[in-house]
C-alpha positions in Angstrom: 13.9 5.8 11.8 15.8 7.3 14.7 14.3 9.0 17.8 14.3 12.4 16.3 12.5 11.2 13.2 10.0 9.3 15.4 9.3 12.4 17.6 8.7 14.5 14.4 6.4 11.8 13.0 4.4 11.5 16.2 3.9 15.3 16.4 2.9 15.4 12.7 0.5 12.5 12.8 -1.0 13.6 16.1 -1.1 17.2 14.8 0.0 18.3 18.2 3.2 19.7 19.6 1.9 18.8 23.0 1.8 21.4 25.8 5.1 22.8 27.1 4.4 21.2 30.5 1.6 19.1 32.0 2.1 19.0 35.7 5.8 18.3 36.0 6.2 16.7 32.5 7.7 18.6 29.6 6.6 18.0 26.0 9.8 16.0 25.3 9.1 13.9 28.4 5.5 13.2 27.3 6.6 12.0 23.9 9.4 9.9 25.4 6.9 8.2 27.7 4.5 7.5 24.7 7.4 5.8 22.9 8.6 3.8 26.0 5.1 2.6 26.6 4.8 1.5 22.9 8.2 -0.3 23.1 7.1 -2.1 26.2 3.8 -3.1 24.7 5.6 -4.4 21.5 8.3 -6.4 23.4 5.7 -8.0 25.7 3.7 -9.2 22.6 6.5 -10.6 20.5 9.7 -12.5 21.6 12.0 -11.2 18.9 15.5 -12.6 18.4 16.7 -9.0 18.7 15.7 -8.9 22.3 17.3 -12.2 23.2 20.7 -12.1 24.8 23.4 -14.8 25.0 26.4 -14.9 27.5 28.4 -17.5 29.3 30.3 -20.5 27.7 27.0 -22.4 27.9 24.4 -20.5 25.9 21.7 -19.2 28.0 19.0 -17.4 26.1 16.7 -15.0 27.9 14.6 -12.0 27.0 15.1 -8.5 28.2 13.9 -5.0 27.5 16.6 -3.4 25.3 17.6 0.2 25.8 14.9 2.5 24.7 15.1 4.5 21.5 14.5 7.5 23.7 17.9 7.1 25.3 19.8 5.2 22.6 18.7 7.3 19.7 18.4 4.3 17.4 17.3 0.7 18.1 16.6 -2.6 16.3 12.9 -1.8 16.5 13.3 1.7 15.1 15.5 0.5 12.3 13.7 -2.7 11.3 10.1 -2.2 12.3 9.4 1.5 12.7 5.8 1.1 11.8 5.0 -0.8 15.0 6.8 1.7 17.1 5.3 4.7 15.3 1.7 3.5 15.5 2.2 2.2 19.1 3.5 5.6 20.1 0.6 7.4 18.3 -1.9 5.1 20.0 -0.4 6.0 23.4 -0.5 9.7 22.4 -4.1 9.5 21.3 -5.0 7.9 24.6 -3.3 10.8 26.4 -5.0 13.4 24.3 -8.4 11.7 24.6 -8.7 11.6 20.8 -12.0 10.8 19.1 -13.0 7.1 18.5 -12.3 7.3 14.7 -8.7 8.4 15.3 -8.2 5.7 17.9 -9.7 3.1 15.6 -7.3 4.0 12.7 -4.2 4.0 15.0 -5.3 0.7 16.6 -5.9 -1.0 13.2 -2.5 0.2 11.9 -0.8 -0.9 15.1 -2.5 -4.3 15.0 -1.5 -4.8 11.3 2.1 -3.9 12.1 2.1 -6.2 15.2 0.7 -9.1 13.2 3.6 -8.8 10.7 6.1 -8.4 13.5 4.7 -11.4 15.4 5.0 -13.5 12.3 8.6 -12.4 11.9 9.4 -13.1 15.6 7.5 -16.4 15.9 8.5 -18.1 12.7 10.7 -16.5 10.2 13.7 -15.8 12.4 13.6 -19.2 14.3 14.5 -21.6 11.6 17.7 -22.5 13.4 16.2 -22.9 16.9 16.6 -26.3 18.5 13.1 -26.6 19.8 10.1 -28.5 18.5 6.6 -27.3 18.5 7.4 -23.7 17.5 5.2 -21.9 15.1 7.1 -21.7 11.8 6.2 -19.6 8.8 7.8 -20.2 5.4 10.0 -17.4 4.2 8.6 -15.9 1.0 
């Protein structure tokens, strides 16, 4: 899923094209902010190998916020785990729109399910080669 597809999905699921402007924010800026907030929430919850950088002759691993799908057009998260990004963005949009509790509950449940799968991937399935003890490891099915 690229950014254009994500934007279309958010508008479709939310059944809202969002106002042309709210204060000084355009519709496109509103949706971009929903997506960036969802990305930040996801990256803060799961330390994925895709957000770990390595440079120098000695390997130094550290975590960072990758470029947003808003500016890059496509990212690891959009390509490999678009459900977490979509439902995280919809949750942010629903908060903005002050949606009813039922809608919020559905989006939150879908987001939580996607994040549980993503966390399992980030915490165990992709760390089989890490040289650290005490890490959570999940068998690959």
